[in-house]
C-alpha positions in Angstrom: 58.7 122.4 95.1 55.1 121.6 95.9 52.4 118.9 95.4 48.7 119.1 95.3 48.4 119.2 99.1 51.9 120.1 100.3 54.8 122.5 99.7 58.3 123.1 100.8 59.9 126.3 102.3 59.9 129.0 99.6 63.0 130.6 98.1 62.8 134.0 99.8 66.0 135.2 101.5 69.2 136.8 100.4 72.3 135.1 101.9 74.9 136.3 104.3 78.2 134.4 104.6 80.6 134.2 107.6 83.9 132.6 106.8 86.5 131.0 109.1 84.5 131.1 112.2 86.3 129.5 115.1 84.2 127.1 117.3 85.7 126.4 120.7 85.8 122.8 122.0 86.1 121.6 125.6 89.8 120.6 125.3 90.8 124.0 123.9 90.9 123.1 120.2 89.0 125.2 117.7 87.1 123.9 114.8 87.0 126.1 111.7 83.5 126.5 110.0 81.9 128.6 107.3 78.3 129.7 107.8 75.6 130.6 105.2 72.5 132.1 106.8 69.4 134.1 105.7 70.3 137.8 105.5 67.4 138.7 107.8 66.6 139.1 111.4 65.2 136.2 113.4 66.2 132.6 114.3 66.3 129.7 111.9 66.9 125.9 112.0 70.5 125.0 111.2 72.1 122.2 109.1 75.6 121.0 109.9 78.1 119.2 107.7 81.5 118.1 109.0 84.3 116.7 106.8 88.1 116.2 106.5 88.4 117.8 103.0 89.4 121.1 101.4 86.8 123.5 102.8 86.9 125.7 99.7 85.5 122.9 97.7 82.4 122.5 99.7 80.7 125.6 98.3 82.7 126.2 95.1 80.7 127.7 92.2 81.2 124.6 90.0 79.1 122.7 87.5 78.9 119.0 87.7 81.8 117.5 85.7 79.6 116.0 82.9 78.1 119.5 82.3 81.4 121.1 81.5 81.7 121.7 77.7 84.0 119.3 75.9 87.6 120.3 75.8 87.5 122.3 79.0 88.4 119.5 81.3 92.1 119.4 80.6 94.2 116.3 81.0 92.3 113.2 82.2 89.1 114.0 84.1 90.2 117.5 85.0 90.1 116.5 88.7 93.4 117.3 90.2 92.5 116.8 93.9 92.1 113.2 95.1 89.5 113.9 97.8 85.8 114.4 97.7 84.1 117.8 97.5 80.7 119.5 97.5 79.1 116.6 99.3 76.9 118.5 101.7 74.7 120.2 99.1 74.6 123.8 98.0 74.5 126.0 101.1 72.9 128.8 99.2 70.0 126.6 98.3 69.2 126.0 102.0 69.9 129.5 103.2 67.6 131.1 100.7 64.9 128.8 102.1 65.3 129.8 105.7 68.0 127.6 107.0 71.5 128.3 108.4 74.0 126.0 106.7 77.2 125.4 108.7 80.1 123.4 107.0 83.4 122.8 108.8 86.6 120.8 108.9 86.9 118.1 111.6 89.8 118.6 113.9 93.2 118.0 112.4 92.2 118.9 108.9 92.1 122.2 107.0 92.2 125.2 109.3 90.8 123.3 112.3 93.2 122.7 115.1 94.3 119.5 116.7 94.9 116.0 115.2 92.7 114.0 112.9 90.9 111.0 114.5 89.1 109.3 111.6 85.6 109.1 113.2 87.2 108.1 116.5 85.5 109.0 119.9 87.2 112.4 120.1 86.0 113.4 116.6 82.5 112.2 117.4 82.5 114.1 120.7 83.5 117.2 118.8 80.3 116.9 116.7 78.3 117.0 119.8 79.9 120.2 121.0 79.7 121.9 117.6 75.9 121.1 117.5 75.4 122.6 121.0 77.4 125.7 120.1 75.2 126.2 117.0 72.1 125.9 119.1 73.2 128.7 121.3 73.9 131.2 118.5 71.5 134.2 118.0 70.6 133.1 114.5 69.6 129.5 115.5 66.1 128.5 116.8 67.6 125.5 118.6 66.8 122.9 116.0 69.9 121.4 114.3 70.2 118.7 111.6 73.2 117.0 110.0 73.5 116.6 106.3 75.7 115.2 103.6 76.9 112.0 101.9 80.0 109.8 102.5 82.2 111.1 105.3 79.6 113.8 106.1 77.0 111.0 106.4 78.7 108.4 108.5 80.1 111.0 110.9 76.6 112.3 111.4 75.2 108.9 112.3 78.1 108.3 114.7 77.4 111.7 116.4 73.7 110.8 116.6 74.5 107.5 118.3 76.3 109.0 121.3 74.9 108.4 124.7 73.7 111.0 125.6 73.1 112.4 122.1 73.4 116.1 121.4 70.1 117.5 122.9 69.5 119.8 119.9 70.2 117.3 117.1 66.8 116.6 115.6 67.5 114.5 112.6 70.2 113.4 110.0 70.0 113.2 106.2 72.8 110.7 105.6 72.8 108.7 102.4 76.0 106.8 101.4 77.1 106.2 105.0 79.4 103.4 105.9 78.8 102.3 109.5 81.7 99.8 110.0 85.0 101.2 108.9 86.7 97.8 109.0 84.3 95.8 106.9 82.9 98.6 104.7 86.0 100.6 103.9 89.4 99.2 104.7 89.3 95.4 105.0 86.7 93.9 102.7 86.1 90.4 104.0 89.3 90.8 106.0 91.3 91.6 102.8 93.1 94.9 102.8 91.9 97.3 100.1 95.0 99.5 99.9 94.9 101.4 96.7 91.9 103.7 97.1 92.2 103.9 100.8 95.9 104.9 100.8 95.3 107.5 98.2 92.3 108.8 100.2 94.3 109.0 103.4 97.2 110.9 101.8 94.9 113.4 100.0 93.3 114.8 103.1 95.8 117.5 104.1 95.3 116.0 107.6 97.4 115.9 110.7 96.6 112.4 112.0 96.5 111.3 115.6 99.0 108.4 115.8 96.8 105.8 117.5 99.3 103.0 117.2 102.3 105.0 118.5 100.2 106.1 121.5 98.9 102.6 122.4 102.1 100.6 121.6 104.8 103.0 122.7 107.7 104.0 120.4 109.8 100.8 120.7 106.9 98.4 120.0 105.5 100.7 117.3 108.7 100.5 115.2 109.1 96.8 115.9 105.6 96.3 114.6 106.4 98.3 111.5 109.5 96.1 110.9 107.4 93.0 111.1 105.0 94.5 108.4 107.9 95.3 106.2 108.9 91.6 106.2 105.4 90.6 105.1 105.8 89.5 101.4 102.2 90.6 100.4 102.7 94.1 101.9 106.2 94.4 100.6 105.0 94.0 97.1 103.0 97.3 97.3 105.2 100.3 96.8 102.8 102.9 98.4 102.5 100.8 101.6 106.3 100.3 101.8 106.7 104.1 101.5 104.2 104.7 104.3 105.9 102.2 106.6 109.4 103.5 106.0 108.3 107.1 106.6 105.5 106.8 109.1 105.9 110.4 110.5 105.6 112.0 107.0 102.3 113.7 106.2 99.3 111.4 106.7 101.4 108.2 106.5 100.8 107.4 110.1 97.1 107.0 109.3 97.9 104.3 106.7 100.2 102.7 109.3 97.4 102.6 111.8 95.3 100.7 109.3 98.1 98.3 108.5 98.8 97.6 112.1 95.2 96.6 112.8 94.5 93.8 110.2 91.8 92.2 112.3 88.8 93.6 114.1 90.8 95.2 116.9 89.7 97.9 119.5 90.8 100.5 116.9 88.0 99.3 114.6 85.6 98.5 117.4 85.5 102.3 118.2 84.6 102.9 114.5 81.5 100.7 114.3 78.1 102.4 114.7 76.0 101.4 117.8 72.5 101.6 116.2 70.8 100.9 119.6 71.7 104.5 120.7 70.1 106.3 117.8 67.0 108.1 118.9 66.3 110.5 116.0 64.8 110.2 112.5 67.3 109.2 109.8 67.3 109.4 106.1 69.6 106.8 104.6 70.5 105.2 101.3 73.1 104.7 98.6 73.6 103.8 95.0 74.2 100.5 93.3 77.7 101.6 92.2 79.0 101.8 95.7 78.9 98.1 96.5 82.5 98.2 97.8 82.0 101.2 100.1 78.6 102.4 101.4 76.0 100.1 99.9 76.0 97.2 102.3 75.7 99.7 105.2 72.6 101.2 103.8 70.6 98.0 104.1 72.2 97.2 107.4 71.1 100.6 108.7 67.6 100.1 107.5 67.3 96.9 109.5 68.9 98.2 112.6 67.5 101.7 113.0 64.3 101.7 115.0 63.4 105.4 114.7 61.4 107.0 111.8 63.4 106.4 108.7 63.5 106.5 104.9 65.8 104.8 102.5 66.6 105.5 98.8 68.8 103.3 96.7 69.6 105.0 93.4 71.1 104.0 90.0 74.6 105.5 90.2 76.8 107.8 92.3 75.6 111.4 92.7 77.2 114.3 90.9 79.5 116.9 92.5 78.1 119.3 93.5 75.5 117.1 95.1 72.2 118.6 93.9 70.0 115.6 93.0 68.8 115.3 96.6 68.3 119.0 97.3 64.5 118.9 97.3 64.3 115.5 98.9 66.5 116.8 101.8 64.5 120.0 102.0 61.2 118.1 102.4 62.9 116.0 105.1 64.2 119.1 107.0 61.0 121.0 106.6 59.1 118.1 108.2 61.5 117.5 111.1 62.9 121.0 111.7 60.0 123.3 110.8 56.9 121.1 111.3 55.8 121.6 107.7 53.7 118.9 106.2 55.7 118.1 103.0 53.9 114.8 102.4 57.2 112.9 102.5 56.3 110.7 105.5 53.1 109.7 103.7 55.1 108.1 100.9 56.6 104.6 100.8 59.5 104.4 103.2 61.8 102.6 100.7 62.5 103.5 97.1 64.8 101.3 95.1 65.9 101.8 91.5 65.7 98.5 89.7 68.4 98.1 87.1 67.2 96.5 83.9 63.7 98.0 84.3 65.2 101.4 84.8 62.3 102.3 87.1 61.7 102.7 90.8 60.2 100.2 93.1 58.5 101.3 96.3 58.2 99.0 99.3 57.5 99.1 103.1 60.4 97.0 104.3 63.6 95.2 103.5 64.1 92.3 102.8 61.2 92.7 100.4 58.0 90.7 101.2 57.9 87.5 99.2 61.7 87.2 98.6 62.7 83.7 97.7 66.4 83.0 98.3 67.0 80.5 95.6 70.1 78.3 95.5 71.9 78.3 92.2 74.4 75.4 92.3 77.8 75.4 90.8 78.1 72.5 88.4 80.7 70.9 86.2 81.4 72.5 82.8 80.7 75.9 84.2 76.9 75.5 84.7 75.1 77.6 87.3 71.5 76.6 87.9 68.9 75.5 90.4 69.2 71.7 90.2 71.2 69.9 92.9 74.3 67.9 91.9 74.3 64.6 90.0 76.2 61.6 91.3 80.0 61.7 90.8 80.2 65.5 90.1 83.5 66.8 91.3 85.6 69.9 91.3 87.2 72.7 89.3 90.7 74.1 89.9 92.7 77.2 89.0 96.1 78.6 89.7 96.9 81.8 91.5 100.4 83.3 91.7 102.4 86.4 90.6 103.2 84.4 87.5 99.6 83.9 86.5 96.3 84.9 88.1 93.7 82.3 87.1 90.0 82.2 87.7 86.9 80.0 87.1 83.4 81.0 86.2 79.9 79.6 86.1 77.0 80.8 84.0 73.3 80.2 84.1 71.2 79.4 81.0 69.5 82.3 79.4 66.4 83.4 81.3 63.1 82.6 79.5 61.1 84.9 81.8 61.9 88.3 83.3 63.4 87.7 86.8 63.8 90.3 89.4 66.5 89.9 92.0 66.6 92.4 94.9 68.6 92.0 98.1 71.6 90.4 99.8 73.5 87.5 98.2 75.7 84.9 99.7 78.1 82.4 98.0 78.4 79.2 100.1 81.6 77.9 98.7 83.4 74.6 99.4 87.1 74.9 98.5 90.7 73.9 99.3 94.1 75.4 98.5 97.7 74.3 98.5 98.6 77.4 100.5 97.8 78.3 104.2 95.8 81.3 103.0 93.5 82.2 100.2 91.9 85.5 99.2 88.5 85.0 97.5 86.9 87.6 95.2 83.4 86.5 94.0 81.9 88.7 91.3 78.3 88.6 90.0 78.0 89.5 86.4 75.1 89.9 84.0 75.2 89.2 80.3 72.3 90.7 78.4 70.8 89.2 75.2 73.6 90.7 73.2 76.2 89.3 75.5 77.3 92.7 76.8 78.6 92.3 80.4 77.9 94.3 83.5 79.3 93.8 86.9 76.6 93.8 89.5 78.2 93.0 92.8 81.3 91.5 94.4 82.0 89.6 97.6 85.3 89.3 99.5 86.7 86.9 102.1 90.2 86.1 103.5 90.1 82.3 104.0 91.9 82.4 107.4 89.2 84.8 108.7 86.3 82.6 107.6 84.9 82.1 111.1 81.2 83.2 111.2 79.5 84.8 114.2 76.2 82.8 114.2 74.6 85.2 116.7 74.9 88.1 114.2 74.4 86.2 111.0 71.3 85.4 108.9 71.1 82.7 106.2 71.4 85.3 103.5 74.0 87.5 105.3 76.9 85.9 107.2 78.7 88.0 109.7 82.4 87.2 110.1 84.1 88.0 113.4 87.5 88.9 111.8 89.1 88.8 115.3 91.8 86.2 114.5 93.3 84.2 111.7 93.0 80.4 111.5 95.6 79.3 108.9 94.2 76.8 106.4 95.6 73.2 106.2 96.7 72.7 102.6 94.5 70.3 100.8 91.7 70.4 103.4 88.2 71.3 102.3 86.5 74.2 104.0 83.2 76.0 103.7 83.6 79.7 103.0 80.4 81.8 103.4 81.1 84.9 101.2 78.5 87.7 101.3 78.1 89.7 98.1 76.7 93.3 98.3 73.0 93.6 97.6 71.8 93.9 94.1 68.6 95.3 92.5 68.2 94.1 88.9 65.6 92.9 86.5 67.1 90.1 84.3 65.3 90.2 81.0 64.5 87.1 78.9 67.6 86.2 77.0 70.0 87.5 79.7 72.1 85.3 82.0 73.8 85.4 85.4 77.5 84.6 85.8 79.7 84.1 88.8 83.5 84.6 88.6 85.8 83.3 91.3 89.4 84.5 91.6 92.0 85.4 94.1 92.5 89.0 92.9 90.1 91.8 91.9 91.3 91.9 88.3 87.8 92.2 86.8 87.6 94.3 83.5 86.9 97.9 84.2 83.5 99.3 83.1 81.8 102.7 82.7 80.9 103.4 86.3 83.8 101.9 88.1 82.8 101.4 91.8 84.9 103.3 94.3 87.2 101.0 96.3 86.1 97.8 94.4 89.6 97.0 93.2 93.2 97.6 94.5 93.2 94.9 97.1 96.3 93.2 98.4 97.5 90.0 96.6 99.0 86.8 97.8 102.6 86.4 96.6 102.8 82.7 97.4 101.8 80.5 94.5 98.8 78.2 95.0 96.3 76.0 93.3 92.8 76.6 94.4 90.0 73.9 94.0 86.3 74.6 94.2 84.1 71.6 95.0 80.6 71.1 93.6 79.1 67.8 94.4 76.6 66.2 96.8 79.0 66.2 99.7 80.2 69.8 99.1 77.3 71.6 97.4 78.8 75.0 96.5 75.9 77.4 95.6 74.9 81.0 95.2 71.8 82.2 97.1 70.0 84.7 95.0 67.0 86.8 96.4 64.4 86.3 93.7 61.5 88.8 94.2 59.6 88.3 90.9 59.7 85.7 88.1 61.8 82.6 87.8 58.6 80.7 88.5 59.7 77.7 86.3 63.4 78.4 87.1 66.0 78.3 84.4 66.0 75.8 81.5 69.3 73.9 81.4 68.3 72.4 78.0 68.8 75.9 76.6 72.3 76.4 78.1 75.0 77.6 75.8 78.8 77.7 76.4 79.8 81.0 78.0 
């Protein structure tokens, strides 16, 4: 790739491959890696990717799924393995351009020795040692980067945030990187997301370190499991019961560790990124489809990282093999590892794909300059619009139980002008329940001019974990401590501040915004089903939930309007949803 005044490393080398290389660690464990390098003398910069998946899948000669001719996929999607693959790019692409690409299994997975630690301190320390081992090899010039999406990405950020950091780690290219395993991955708003997470844990071919057994001791460990088995909400999920009854089988102990840490305990505190320790340039980003996994962390990372950085938010999840960012990453690595002027750092630091306009927006910072967080109030009859409440407005109720999962929804009038919304959203909800607990799922929906629906974002909150840490919160982004549960008093009204994942959409004239509130994640499926957005635990106790929308309890949705909505919406044009 080249521009009018810049170019990237040319494709010029044949490739040599070294399989099953054993990298020694300080505690005697060996990490298994494969190495792709230019088949030529000399020293080259190195790119490292570490993962817990099937190593064979990280460089398999495969086409992206949608490119396979019709009829050759077999049953279903044709994907028999449940874990990710090919998420660190094509190693041949980089090796042919003068890089050594090293891809390996983290400890306790694949052919690597030891026990799997799920981005715990030991796994992060291993990354440090592997980087320094690479820097000492005769084919490396001492410059090392880390690369990949998802697990590759967030592990690379954790490794970069060590103190001290690996001396030879120069940069990371880490889109789609969760940075808080509790909030981003396993407990959305304090609500256990069991379905995707349990399947992911059990698909790793991992030998997990049993954190809870080690910290509690055998007697307390099994007592704690017995308590979980008495929990009606957990007992209703067969896969969780199976893991609890056979905790020593396969990767079940990893699921048990997750279940035994339902609040933000020391287990999770070790798995939250300390941004203050990052000292190297970082490329971050995500896609709008990952609103229940990596997306919130991308914007969090942009605001917290203080080193040179770039962020890209794309339209949808990347293909496997990951090839769409090959040249973007090459420009990044050429700049930071080879000192080549690729022009990348002269371009806007943030690029955001705006749904609805189907085009890219470039900006220098986030939140975007000129953002107007505009309250859209919940009104009687299912209205959602900017005017505050009339006298004597009241409340809306719905039932939630295993015998019927109700919901309520509120819709805006059709927009009369194009309105762009980019950024973080919060639902400030006043509600009560007849139960001591409530699980809130707030879904933002768009209906276009033809009344076709698209889910844009979702927010989650366990009512008993509603406590907000004001020191870490902003008006558009509440931060919940999740350190304890405060049971609700049935019938009492509480304010619940529910963050929804950021959106980037242009609402065209004739479209409308909708908000659905329910106590389960039973939204209709759509074409690009977000990873981990459904499959959360459900309350088994029946309840009646009431949402209040009046002057005393002004429930409202804060939307970050970045363009349009000058005259706001016209309630006189409102039609029943």
